[in-house]
All heavy atoms as an XYZ file, in Angstrom:
717
protein
N      27.779    136.821     39.141
C      28.220    136.899     40.517
C      27.347    137.872     41.317
O      27.042    137.617     42.463
C      29.677    137.330     40.585
C      30.172    137.446     42.004
S      31.891    137.882     42.051
C      31.911    138.963     43.431
N      26.954    138.987     40.697
C      26.155    139.975     41.414
C      24.812    139.402     41.845
O      24.332    139.699     42.940
C      25.959    141.218     40.548
C      27.238    141.997     40.339
C      27.013    143.199     39.468
C      28.336    143.897     39.219
N      28.186    145.068     38.372
N      24.212    138.578     41.000
C      22.930    137.961     41.347
C      23.086    137.060     42.566
O      22.268    137.090     43.479
C      22.386    137.150     40.157
O      22.278    138.017     39.041
C      21.041    136.548     40.479
N      24.162    136.265     42.578
C      24.404    135.370     43.715
C      24.658    136.160     44.992
O      24.206    135.777     46.067
C      25.581    134.431     43.431
C      25.227    133.387     42.437
C      25.601    133.336     41.123
C      24.386    132.252     42.651
N      25.052    132.241     40.517
C      24.300    131.551     41.437
C      23.697    131.759     43.756
C      23.559    130.386     41.299
C      22.958    130.598     43.613
C      22.894    129.930     42.396
N      25.368    137.249     44.875
C      25.648    138.082     46.044
C      24.350    138.659     46.612
O      24.127    138.608     47.823
C      26.612    139.211     45.675
C      26.953    140.199     46.782
C      27.620    139.488     47.950
C      27.847    141.300     46.238
N      23.498    139.164     45.757
C      22.221    139.726     46.206
C      21.352    138.639     46.848
O      20.764    138.849     47.910
C      21.485    140.425     45.038
C      20.064    140.796     45.422
C      22.256    141.652     44.587
N      21.294    137.469     46.222
C      20.516    136.359     46.792
C      21.070    135.927     48.143
O      20.315    135.652     49.085
C      20.488    135.177     45.822
C      19.671    135.396     44.546
C      19.838    134.201     43.603
C      18.209    135.638     44.868
N      22.403    135.877     48.246
C      23.032    135.522     49.523
C      22.659    136.538     50.596
O      22.278    136.166     51.712
C      24.561    135.448     49.373
C      25.255    135.355     50.711
C      25.292    134.153     51.407
C      25.838    136.481     51.305
C      25.892    134.073     52.652
C      26.435    136.409     52.541
C      26.465    135.206     53.214
O      27.052    135.121     54.438
N      22.773    137.826     50.275
C      22.479    138.862     51.259
C      21.014    138.838     51.691
O      20.712    139.031     52.871
C      22.869    140.234     50.715
C      24.374    140.470     50.624
C      24.658    141.786     49.928
C      25.022    140.430     51.999
N      20.122    138.601     50.762
C      18.706    138.481     51.120
C      18.514    137.301     52.070
O      17.869    137.438     53.117
C      17.825    138.337     49.864
C      17.800    139.655     49.086
C      16.404    137.900     50.239
C      17.182    139.553     47.714
N      19.084    136.161     51.722
C      18.920    134.954     52.545
C      19.518    135.130     53.934
O      18.853    134.818     54.940
C      19.559    133.756     51.840
N      20.741    135.641     54.030
C      21.386    135.767     55.341
C      20.684    136.808     56.205
O      20.588    136.644     57.422
C      22.905    136.040     55.223
C      23.612    135.825     56.566
C      23.194    137.422     54.702
C      23.569    134.441     57.103
N      20.134    137.842     55.586
C      19.403    138.840     56.373
C      18.076    138.299     56.870
O      17.677    138.580     58.003
C      19.223    140.129     55.567
C      20.441    141.001     55.651
O      20.697    141.618     56.671
N      21.214    141.041     54.575
N      17.386    137.517     56.068
C      16.130    136.891     56.514
C      16.417    135.905     57.648
O      15.721    135.894     58.668
C      15.410    136.201     55.334
C      14.283    135.310     55.807
C      14.895    137.247     54.350
N      17.462    135.100     57.490
C      17.844    134.139     58.533
C      18.191    134.867     59.821
O      17.722    134.500     60.908
C      19.006    133.251     58.049
C      18.529    132.311     56.955
C      19.636    132.486     59.214
C      19.650    131.620     56.184
N      19.015    135.902     59.725
C      19.427    136.661     60.910
C      18.222    137.291     61.589
O      18.093    137.244     62.819
C      20.456    137.741     60.525
O      21.566    137.100     59.882
C      20.947    138.491     61.741
N      17.316    137.855     60.816
C      16.099    138.447     61.359
C      15.323    137.418     62.180
O      14.924    137.680     63.314
C      15.240    138.989     60.214
C      13.932    139.574     60.651
C      13.854    140.895     61.053
C      12.774    138.811     60.643
C      12.647    141.450     61.454
C      11.566    139.347     61.043
C      11.497    140.673     61.448
N      15.121    136.241     61.611
C      14.354    135.216     62.314
C      15.092    134.654     63.527
O      14.462    134.343     64.539
C      13.924    134.102     61.357
C      12.751    134.493     60.512
C      12.898    134.713     59.159
C      11.499    134.690     61.068
C      11.815    135.108     58.373
C      10.406    135.087     60.300
C      10.572    135.286     58.947
N      16.404    134.561     63.466
C      17.175    134.079     64.620
C      17.097    135.089     65.767
O      16.954    134.709     66.931
C      18.635    133.772     64.222
C      18.695    132.625     63.213
C      19.485    133.467     65.453
C      18.193    131.289     63.730
N      17.183    136.384     65.462
C      17.004    137.401     66.501
C      15.604    137.286     67.101
O      15.433    137.384     68.317
C      17.205    138.806     65.918
C      18.607    139.328     66.000
C      19.612    138.807     65.201
C      18.929    140.368     66.854
C      20.893    139.302     65.248
C      20.220    140.876     66.921
C      21.203    140.340     66.115
N      14.605    137.092     66.258
C      13.233    136.937     66.742
C      13.073    135.701     67.603
O      12.396    135.727     68.635
N      13.702    134.610     67.192
C      13.665    133.373     67.975
C      14.318    133.566     69.335
O      13.800    133.096     70.350
C      14.365    132.241     67.205
C      14.470    130.898     67.911
C      13.090    130.323     68.207
C      15.289    129.935     67.064
N      15.434    134.286     69.374
C      16.096    134.543     70.650
C      15.211    135.379     71.562
O      15.133    135.122     72.762
C      17.442    135.232     70.422
C      18.254    135.314     71.698
O      18.405    134.287     72.389
O      18.731    136.416     72.025
N      14.526    136.356     71.015
C      13.604    137.160     71.819
C      12.466    136.301     72.353
O      12.092    136.399     73.529
C      13.045    138.321     70.978
C      12.015    139.159     71.687
C      12.583    139.884     72.893
C      11.525    140.789     73.520
N      12.086    141.684     74.514
N      11.926    135.439     71.511
C      10.857    134.534     71.931
C      11.338    133.636     73.074
O      10.642    133.457     74.073
C      10.404    133.690     70.740
C       9.392    132.632     71.103
C       8.053    132.970     71.298
C       9.770    131.299     71.251
C       7.130    132.004     71.640
C       8.847    130.333     71.594
C       7.529    130.685     71.791
O       6.610    129.723     72.142
N      12.550    133.090     72.907
C      13.104    132.235     73.961
C      13.340    133.013     75.250
O      13.194    132.473     76.340
C      14.402    131.590     73.490
C      14.190    130.506     72.461
C      15.511    129.909     72.043
N      15.332    128.795     71.132
C      16.334    128.060     70.683
N      17.576    128.315     71.041
N      16.091    127.060     69.868
N      13.732    134.266     75.139
C      13.939    135.099     76.324
C      12.620    135.297     77.070
O      12.569    135.201     78.299
C      14.532    136.443     75.929
N      11.554    135.565     76.329
C      10.241    135.761     76.939
C       9.767    134.487     77.628
O       9.234    134.528     78.735
C       9.219    136.221     75.877
C       9.556    137.632     75.394
C       7.796    136.154     76.413
C       8.782    138.064     74.169
N       9.988    133.349     76.973
C       9.540    132.062     77.508
C      10.513    131.458     78.521
O      10.273    130.363     79.031
C       9.324    131.058     76.361
C       8.229    131.458     75.403
C       6.885    131.451     76.098
C       5.783    131.764     75.110
N       4.476    131.779     75.733
N      11.622    132.171     78.786
C      12.650    131.717     79.734
C      13.219    130.350     79.350
O      13.400    129.465     80.177
C      12.115    131.717     81.158
C      11.689    133.090     81.614
C      11.442    133.153     83.078
C      10.924    134.457     83.579
N      11.308    135.672     83.030
N      13.489    130.198     78.067
C      14.100    128.972     77.538
C      15.555    129.241     77.224
O      16.038    130.366     77.350
C      13.365    128.528     76.284
C      11.941    128.105     76.555
C      11.317    127.520     75.339
N       9.957    127.104     75.617
C       9.069    126.915     74.681
N       9.370    127.088     73.416
N       7.849    126.529     75.000
N      16.259    128.199     76.792
C      17.672    128.366     76.449
C      17.802    129.359     75.302
O      16.992    129.378     74.375
C      18.298    127.026     76.067
O      17.713    126.526     74.888
N      18.820    130.207     75.400
C      18.986    131.325     74.483
C      20.022    131.021     73.410
O      20.810    130.097     73.527
C      19.439    132.559     75.268
C      18.525    132.947     76.420
C      17.283    133.643     75.950
N      17.596    134.849     75.228
C      17.918    136.003     75.795
N      17.936    136.121     77.095
N      18.199    137.040     75.034
N      20.026    131.824     72.383
C      21.023    131.756     71.328
C      22.191    132.615     71.790
O      21.999    133.718     72.307
C      20.434    132.248     69.996
C      19.306    131.302     69.581
C      21.506    132.345     68.919
C      18.412    131.806     68.499
N      23.405    132.105     71.609
C      24.580    132.814     72.085
C      24.737    134.166     71.405
O      24.459    134.319     70.211
C      25.835    131.998     71.821
C      25.910    130.744     72.633
C      27.133    129.964     72.240
N      27.327    128.883     73.171
C      28.490    128.368     73.463
N      29.589    128.790     72.865
N      28.578    127.399     74.334
N      25.229    135.127     72.187
C      25.508    136.464     71.663
C      26.488    136.367     70.497
O      26.328    137.036     69.475
C      26.055    137.375     72.781
C      26.617    138.667     72.220
C      24.971    137.658     73.808
N      27.489    135.507     70.638
C      28.489    135.338     69.573
C      27.841    134.859     68.280
O      28.230    135.296     67.189
C      29.574    134.362     70.018
N      26.850    134.001     68.381
C      26.153    133.511     67.187
C      25.383    134.646     66.513
O      25.435    134.793     65.290
C      25.192    132.366     67.557
O      25.942    131.310     68.160
C      24.450    131.851     66.346
N      24.694    135.453     67.301
C      23.952    136.584     66.743
C      24.899    137.565     66.049
O      24.622    138.029     64.946
C      23.161    137.291     67.847
C      22.074    136.464     68.543
C      21.493    137.243     69.719
C      20.984    136.064     67.573
N      26.021    137.850     66.698
C      26.982    138.779     66.102
C      27.654    138.198     64.861
O      27.902    138.918     63.896
C      28.026    139.189     67.143
C      27.505    140.107     68.253
C      28.567    140.300     69.324
C      27.057    141.442     67.695
N      27.924    136.907     64.868
C      28.519    136.272     63.675
C      27.574    136.320     62.489
O      27.986    136.575     61.356
C      28.908    134.824     63.971
C      30.201    134.694     64.699
C      30.639    133.233     64.779
N      31.644    133.112     65.815
C      31.504    132.449     66.942
N      30.386    131.786     67.190
N      32.471    132.402     67.832
N      26.304    136.051     62.722
C      25.323    136.137     61.642
C      25.280    137.548     61.062
O      25.205    137.728     59.846
C      23.932    135.735     62.138
C      23.710    134.247     62.340
C      22.413    133.999     63.113
C      23.684    133.522     61.014
N      25.340    138.538     61.934
C      25.360    139.925     61.463
C      26.642    140.198     60.679
O      26.605    140.838     59.626
C      25.240    140.880     62.644
N      27.748    139.697     61.167
C      29.040    139.947     60.531
C      29.146    139.340     59.141
O      29.739    139.940     58.245
C      30.172    139.427     61.419
C      31.590    139.735     60.951
C      31.838    141.231     60.957
C      32.599    139.033     61.835
N      28.557    138.183     58.928
C      28.689    137.519     57.617
C      27.668    138.022     56.599
O      27.486    137.415     55.554
C      28.639    135.980     57.734
C      27.292    135.498     58.262
C      29.791    135.464     58.575
C      27.096    133.998     58.159
N      27.023    139.136     56.910
C      26.146    139.745     55.926
C      24.746    140.037     56.405
O      23.966    140.664     55.702
N      24.399    139.600     57.605
C      23.032    139.760     58.084
C      22.810    140.937     59.006
O      21.833    140.966     59.756
N      23.672    141.927     58.947
C      23.569    143.059     59.870
C      22.271    143.842     59.698
O      21.646    144.240     60.682
C      24.776    143.978     59.705
N      21.844    144.046     58.471
C      20.601    144.803     58.248
C      19.406    144.061     58.844
O      18.555    144.663     59.513
C      20.395    145.060     56.761
N      19.333    142.765     58.631
C      18.253    141.969     59.203
C      18.290    141.968     60.721
O      17.250    142.049     61.383
N      19.487    141.908     61.281
C      19.643    141.962     62.726
C      19.233    143.306     63.296
O      18.588    143.384     64.343
N      19.597    144.370     62.592
C      19.280    145.725     63.046
C      17.770    145.953     63.032
O      17.200    146.484     63.980
C      19.983    146.729     62.161
C      20.139    148.100     62.742
C      19.947    148.488     64.040
C      20.538    149.275     62.040
N      20.212    149.820     64.176
C      20.579    150.334     62.970
C      20.881    149.527     60.721
C      20.937    151.636     62.610
C      21.236    150.818     60.371
C      21.268    151.848     61.301
N      17.119    145.520     61.971
C      15.659    145.646     61.897
C      15.007    144.846     63.013
O      14.102    145.331     63.703
C      15.145    145.196     60.511
C      15.622    146.173     59.430
C      13.626    145.073     60.503
C      15.455    145.666     58.013
N      15.477    143.620     63.215
C      14.906    142.758     64.261
C      15.119    143.343     65.650
O      14.233    143.252     66.508
C      15.514    141.364     64.169
N      16.290    143.929     65.880
C      16.572    144.520     67.193
C      15.487    145.514     67.589
O      15.007    145.510     68.729
C      17.915    145.253     67.173
C      19.113    144.386     67.343
S      20.652    145.319     67.158
C      20.436    146.686     68.267
N      15.128    146.379     66.672
C      14.177    147.432     67.008
C      12.728    146.996     66.840
O      11.863    147.466     67.562
C      14.515    148.700     66.227
C      15.791    149.284     66.784
C      17.011    149.052     66.162
C      15.785    149.973     67.989
C      18.194    149.528     66.713
C      16.959    150.449     68.544
C      18.162    150.225     67.902
O      19.323    150.688     68.466
N      12.460    146.065     65.939
C      11.103    145.564     65.793
C      10.700    144.723     67.005
O       9.583    144.839     67.513
C      10.984    144.724     64.515
C       9.589    144.234     64.172
C       8.678    145.413     63.836
C       9.638    143.280     62.997
N      11.630    143.891     67.488
C      11.349    143.006     68.628
C      11.788    143.619     69.966
O      11.636    142.985     71.006
C      12.038    141.656     68.441
C      11.625    140.919     67.201
C      12.582    140.368     66.354
C      10.295    140.773     66.852
C      12.217    139.686     65.207
C       9.917    140.091     65.709
C      10.877    139.549     64.888
N      12.376    144.816     69.936
C      12.926    145.448     71.150
C      13.859    144.476     71.870
O      13.695    144.189     73.058
C      11.804    145.918     72.082
C      10.862    146.853     71.422
N      11.173    148.166     71.160
C       9.621    146.656     70.914
C      10.164    148.742     70.548
N       9.209    147.856     70.372
N      14.828    143.985     71.123
C      15.720    142.945     71.629
C      17.174    143.365     71.462
O      17.571    143.802     70.382
C      15.460    141.643     70.856
C      16.153    140.453     71.418
N      16.063    140.107     72.733
C      16.943    139.523     70.842
C      16.779    139.001     72.948
N      17.313    138.645     71.813
N      17.934    143.285     72.526
C      19.358    143.619     72.550
C      19.604    145.106     72.297
O      20.679    145.491     71.894
C      20.142    142.784     71.520
C      20.041    141.290     71.701
C      20.812    140.840     72.906
C      20.860    139.319     72.980
N      21.374    138.854     74.237
N      18.616    145.938     72.577
C      18.759    147.365     72.315
C      19.480    148.103     73.431
O      19.739    149.302     73.309
C      17.389    148.024     72.077
O      16.550    147.756     73.195
C      16.751    147.503     70.799
N      19.824    147.423     74.489
C      20.577    148.045     75.589
C      22.016    147.553     75.651
O      22.771    147.992     76.504
C      19.889    147.763     76.920
C      18.535    148.413     77.019
C      17.926    148.193     78.365
N      16.586    148.770     78.390
C      15.824    148.777     79.459
N      16.253    148.238     80.574
N      14.625    149.323     79.406
N      22.372    146.654     74.777
C      23.729    146.097     74.745
C      24.573    146.894     73.760
O      24.249    146.980     72.571
C      23.698    144.629     74.306
C      22.815    143.732     75.140
C      23.558    143.249     76.328
C      22.697    142.238     77.079
N      23.280    141.873     78.318
N      25.659    147.470     74.248
C      26.511    148.321     73.403
C      27.078    147.570     72.207
O      27.175    148.133     71.116
C      27.647    148.912     74.234
N      27.424    146.302     72.402
C      27.995    145.566     71.271
C      26.980    145.395     70.143
O      27.364    145.222     68.985
C      28.552    144.211     71.710
S      27.355    143.070     72.384
N      25.709    145.519     70.443
C      24.671    145.454     69.414
C      24.286    146.852     68.922
O      24.181    147.073     67.724
C      23.427    144.723     69.934
C      23.624    143.242     70.040
C      24.079    142.668     71.212
C      23.364    142.416     68.959
C      24.280    141.299     71.309
C      23.557    141.055     69.041
C      24.022    140.495     70.216
N      24.062    147.791     69.842
C      23.598    149.117     69.432
C      24.662    149.909     68.681
O      24.330    150.802     67.904
C      23.105    149.943     70.637
O      24.168    150.075     71.579
C      21.899    149.299     71.275
N      25.922    149.592     68.911
C      27.016    150.233     68.176
C      27.525    149.310     67.074
O      27.722    149.728     65.937
C      28.167    150.626     69.128
C      29.359    151.168     68.351
C      27.695    151.642     70.154
N      27.714    148.050     67.425
C      28.313    147.092     66.497
C      27.478    146.795     65.265
O      28.002    146.781     64.143
N      26.199    146.583     65.441
C      25.333    146.239     64.304
C      25.247    147.397     63.300
O      25.448    147.179     62.104
C      23.937    145.777     64.779
C      24.033    144.526     65.659
C      22.994    145.570     63.605
C      24.360    143.239     64.946
N      24.991    148.641     63.734
C      24.986    149.738     62.746
C      26.338    149.897     62.037
O      26.374    150.208     60.839
C      24.651    150.976     63.584
C      23.907    150.440     64.754
C      24.522    149.106     65.042
N      27.436    149.679     62.753
C      28.756    149.756     62.116
C      28.906    148.659     61.057
O      29.485    148.889     59.996
C      29.867    149.647     63.162
C      29.913    150.827     64.115
S      30.189    152.392     63.275
C      31.888    152.254     62.882
N      28.385    147.473     61.351
C      28.428    146.386     60.376
C      27.565    146.710     59.159
O      27.951    146.407     58.033
C      27.964    145.072     61.009
C      28.940    144.465     61.960
S      28.290    142.886     62.551
C      28.938    142.862     64.202
N      26.401    147.324     59.386
C      25.537    147.723     58.265
C      26.281    148.706     57.372
O      26.286    148.562     56.140
C      24.201    148.340     58.761
C      23.441    148.982     57.627
C      23.347    147.289     59.453
N      26.930    149.683     57.977
C      27.702    150.659     57.213
C      28.825    149.979     56.435
O      28.984    150.219     55.235
C      28.263    151.727     58.148
C      29.122    152.808     57.506
C      28.300    153.619     56.503
C      29.715    153.708     58.569
N      29.583    149.127     57.105
C      30.681    148.416     56.466
C      30.176    147.553     55.305
O      30.735    147.574     54.210
C      31.400    147.529     57.484
C      32.514    146.688     56.898
S      33.098    145.408     58.030
C      31.702    144.315     58.081
N      29.099    146.822     55.540
C      28.557    145.951     54.499
C      27.990    146.760     53.338
O      28.097    146.351     52.186
C      27.507    145.012     55.095
C      28.128    143.972     55.996
C      27.118    143.197     56.822
O      25.924    143.270     56.591
N      27.625    142.452     57.794
N      27.434    147.913     53.628
C      26.931    148.786     52.568
C      28.059    149.295     51.680
O      27.934    149.326     50.446
N      29.158    149.671     52.291
C      30.320    150.140     51.528
C      30.879    149.014     50.669
O      31.162    149.209     49.485
C      31.399    150.710     52.475
C      30.894    152.014     53.092
C      32.721    150.927     51.736
C      31.734    152.523     54.252
N      31.042    147.827     51.252
C      31.556    146.675     50.495
C      30.607    146.312     49.360
O      31.034    146.054     48.237
C      31.803    145.463     51.428
C      32.108    144.206     50.646
C      32.933    145.778     52.396
N      29.308    146.315     49.639
C      28.320    145.987     48.606
C      28.375    147.011     47.465
O      28.353    146.638     46.282
C      26.924    145.937     49.213
C      25.794    145.576     48.243
C      25.998    144.189     47.666
C      24.454    145.656     48.951
N      28.466    148.287     47.811
C      28.564    149.324     46.776
C      29.796    149.096     45.910
O      29.737    149.162     44.685
C      28.630    150.711     47.434
C      28.797    151.832     46.443
C      27.695    152.284     45.718
C      30.033    152.400     46.223
C      27.845    153.311     44.791
C      30.193    153.413     45.295
C      29.095    153.877     44.590
N      30.920    148.802     46.554
C      32.168    148.538     45.821
C      32.015    147.333     44.903
O      32.377    147.379     43.731
C      33.327    148.338     46.803
C      34.594    147.909     46.130
C      35.369    148.812     45.419
C      35.001    146.585     46.187
C      36.536    148.415     44.779
C      36.166    146.176     45.556
C      36.930    147.096     44.854
O      38.065    146.689     44.223
N      31.472    146.249     45.422
C      31.345    145.019     44.621
C      30.360    145.176     43.474
O      30.572    144.605     42.394
C      30.932    143.843     45.506
C      31.987    143.347     46.491
C      31.399    142.277     47.389
C      33.224    142.827     45.768
N      29.305    145.928     43.674
C      28.307    146.110     42.623
C      28.809    147.029     41.511
O      28.301    146.975     40.394
C      26.997    146.646     43.201
C      26.322    145.670     44.141
S      26.014    144.074     43.389
C      24.298    144.202     43.100
N      29.786    147.857     41.819
C      30.337    148.781     40.823
C      31.698    148.345     40.304
O      32.373    149.107     39.638
C      30.416    150.194     41.400
C      29.056    150.768     41.622
O      28.299    150.919     40.672
N      28.728    151.061     42.852
N      32.109    147.159     40.606
C      33.415    146.655     40.215
C      33.419    146.136     38.847
O      32.701    145.550     38.223
C      33.860    145.633     41.228
C      35.198    145.042     40.980
C      36.280    145.635     40.404
C      35.618    143.737     41.314
N      37.331    144.793     40.390
C      36.964    143.603     40.929
C      35.000    142.654     41.911
C      37.689    142.436     41.120
C      35.719    141.519     42.105
C      37.054    141.409     41.713
């Protein structure tokens, strides 16, 4: 189970990272954007670390409180849950 959990977290963080990057690209090109709810859901289901890295690497959503506060809180929460599950 631990192997699957680690693989899932790697995959969801890579996906979230690229989706944040895609949204930034679309913002620059003035194309249709990815919904804020979608970005936050991806972070919530395990991709918070990837989203957090993307936020600062792409300078995207760094002025929105729901991202600048919410994403780090999700990273902390997911870290605690991961620590618990890995030591269970």
